C-alpha positions as CSV (number, residue, x, y, z in Angstrom):
1,X,50.6,91.9,-106.8
2,X,47.4,91.7,-104.9
3,X,45.1,94.7,-105.1
4,X,43.5,96.0,-102.0
5,X,39.8,96.2,-102.1
6,X,38.8,99.8,-101.3
7,X,35.1,99.1,-101.2
8,X,33.4,99.4,-97.8
9,X,32.5,96.2,-96.0
10,X,29.0,95.0,-96.2
11,X,27.3,95.3,-92.8
12,X,24.4,93.2,-91.8
13,X,22.3,95.7,-89.9
14,X,20.1,93.2,-88.3
15,X,23.0,91.3,-86.7
16,X,24.7,94.4,-85.6
17,X,21.5,95.7,-84.0
18,X,21.0,92.4,-82.2
19,X,24.5,92.6,-80.9
20,X,24.0,96.1,-79.6
21,X,20.7,95.2,-77.9
22,X,22.4,92.2,-76.1
23,X,25.2,94.4,-74.9
24,X,22.8,97.1,-73.7
25,X,20.7,94.4,-71.8
26,X,23.9,93.1,-70.2
27,X,25.0,96.5,-69.1
28,X,21.5,97.5,-67.9
29,X,21.0,94.2,-65.9
30,X,24.4,94.7,-64.2
31,X,23.6,98.3,-63.4
32,X,20.2,97.3,-62.0
33,X,21.8,94.7,-59.8
34,X,24.2,97.2,-58.4
35,X,21.5,99.7,-57.8
36,X,19.4,97.0,-56.0
37,X,22.3,96.2,-53.8
38,X,22.7,99.9,-52.9
39,X,19.0,100.6,-52.2
40,X,17.7,98.1,-49.6
41,X,14.1,98.3,-48.8
42,X,12.7,98.1,-45.3
43,X,11.5,94.6,-46.1
44,X,15.0,93.5,-47.1
45,X,16.5,94.9,-43.9
46,X,13.8,93.2,-41.8
47,X,14.4,89.9,-43.5
48,X,18.1,90.1,-42.8
49,X,17.4,90.8,-39.2
50,X,15.0,87.9,-38.9
51,X,17.4,85.5,-40.7
52,X,20.2,86.4,-38.3
53,X,17.9,85.9,-35.3
54,X,16.6,82.6,-36.7
55,X,20.1,81.2,-36.8
56,X,21.0,82.6,-33.4
57,X,17.9,80.9,-32.0
58,X,18.9,77.6,-33.6
59,X,22.4,77.8,-32.1
60,X,20.8,78.8,-28.7
61,X,18.4,75.9,-28.7
62,X,21.2,73.4,-29.2
63,X,23.6,75.0,-26.7
64,X,21.0,75.5,-24.0
65,X,20.0,71.8,-24.2
66,X,23.6,70.6,-23.9
67,X,24.3,73.1,-21.0
68,X,21.1,72.4,-19.2
69,X,21.6,68.6,-19.4
70,X,25.3,68.9,-18.3
71,X,24.2,71.0,-15.3
72,X,21.9,68.1,-14.4
73,X,18.4,69.4,-15.2
74,X,15.7,66.7,-15.9
75,X,12.0,67.2,-16.1
76,X,10.4,70.5,-14.7
77,X,13.8,72.3,-14.2
78,X,14.7,71.5,-17.8
79,X,11.3,72.9,-19.0
80,X,11.9,76.1,-17.0
81,X,15.4,76.3,-18.3
82,X,14.2,75.9,-21.9
83,X,11.5,78.6,-21.5
84,X,14.0,81.1,-20.0
85,X,16.3,80.6,-23.0
86,X,13.2,80.6,-25.4
87,X,12.0,84.0,-24.3
88,X,15.1,85.9,-22.9
89,X,17.9,84.9,-25.3
90,X,16.4,86.7,-28.4
91,X,16.2,90.0,-26.5
92,X,19.8,89.6,-25.3
93,X,21.1,88.8,-28.8
94,X,18.9,91.5,-30.3
95,X,20.0,94.4,-28.2
96,X,23.4,93.4,-26.9
97,X,25.1,91.3,-29.7
98,X,23.3,92.4,-32.9
99,X,22.5,95.9,-31.6
100,X,19.2,96.4,-33.4
101,X,17.2,99.4,-32.5
102,X,13.7,98.9,-30.9
103,X,11.0,100.6,-33.1
104,X,7.4,100.1,-32.1
105,X,6.2,100.2,-35.8
106,X,8.8,98.2,-37.6
107,X,10.9,96.1,-35.2
108,X,8.9,95.4,-32.1
109,X,8.9,92.6,-29.5
110,X,6.8,90.3,-31.7
111,X,9.4,90.4,-34.5
112,X,12.1,89.6,-32.0
113,X,10.4,86.5,-30.5
114,X,8.8,85.2,-33.7
115,X,11.7,84.0,-35.9
116,X,13.1,80.6,-35.0
117,X,10.6,79.3,-32.4
118,X,10.2,76.0,-34.3
119,X,13.9,75.4,-34.9
120,X,14.7,76.3,-31.3
121,X,12.3,73.7,-30.0
122,X,13.3,71.1,-32.5
123,X,17.0,71.4,-31.8
124,X,16.5,71.7,-28.1
125,X,14.6,68.4,-28.0
126,X,16.9,66.5,-30.4
127,X,20.2,67.7,-28.8
128,X,18.7,67.3,-25.3
129,X,17.7,63.7,-26.0
130,X,21.0,62.8,-27.6
131,X,22.9,64.4,-24.7
132,X,20.7,62.7,-22.1
133,X,21.3,59.3,-23.9
134,X,25.0,59.8,-24.0
135,X,25.2,60.7,-20.3
136,X,23.1,57.7,-19.4
137,X,25.4,55.4,-21.2
138,X,28.6,56.9,-19.8
């Protein structure tokens, strides 16, 4: 017969403590991430708004170039077409589609026009040139 050992197991206190510390860190990091998701700062909200407007401006630049060229604009009319979309479309998307509130301190007209100016112009020119080239060949 095999006798059972009734002595208590030896516990390595250092290893157990390290395990507990690791578990506590994991739990605390998960809780911190959840709390960060819940509590968005004004900067986070503003960055989300600017990111959405940036991509809207990118799409608007490409679409306005295609539409303007398909209408038949070349030269000065195309420049005026681009400027209209450049300055008016962000306000339309801001207030009608995305429904952001106008606040003179945090979300003013400069913050509406500013994001995506470069990508708008770049995509307008690239897509406009490609569309013009395809229409010239066809």
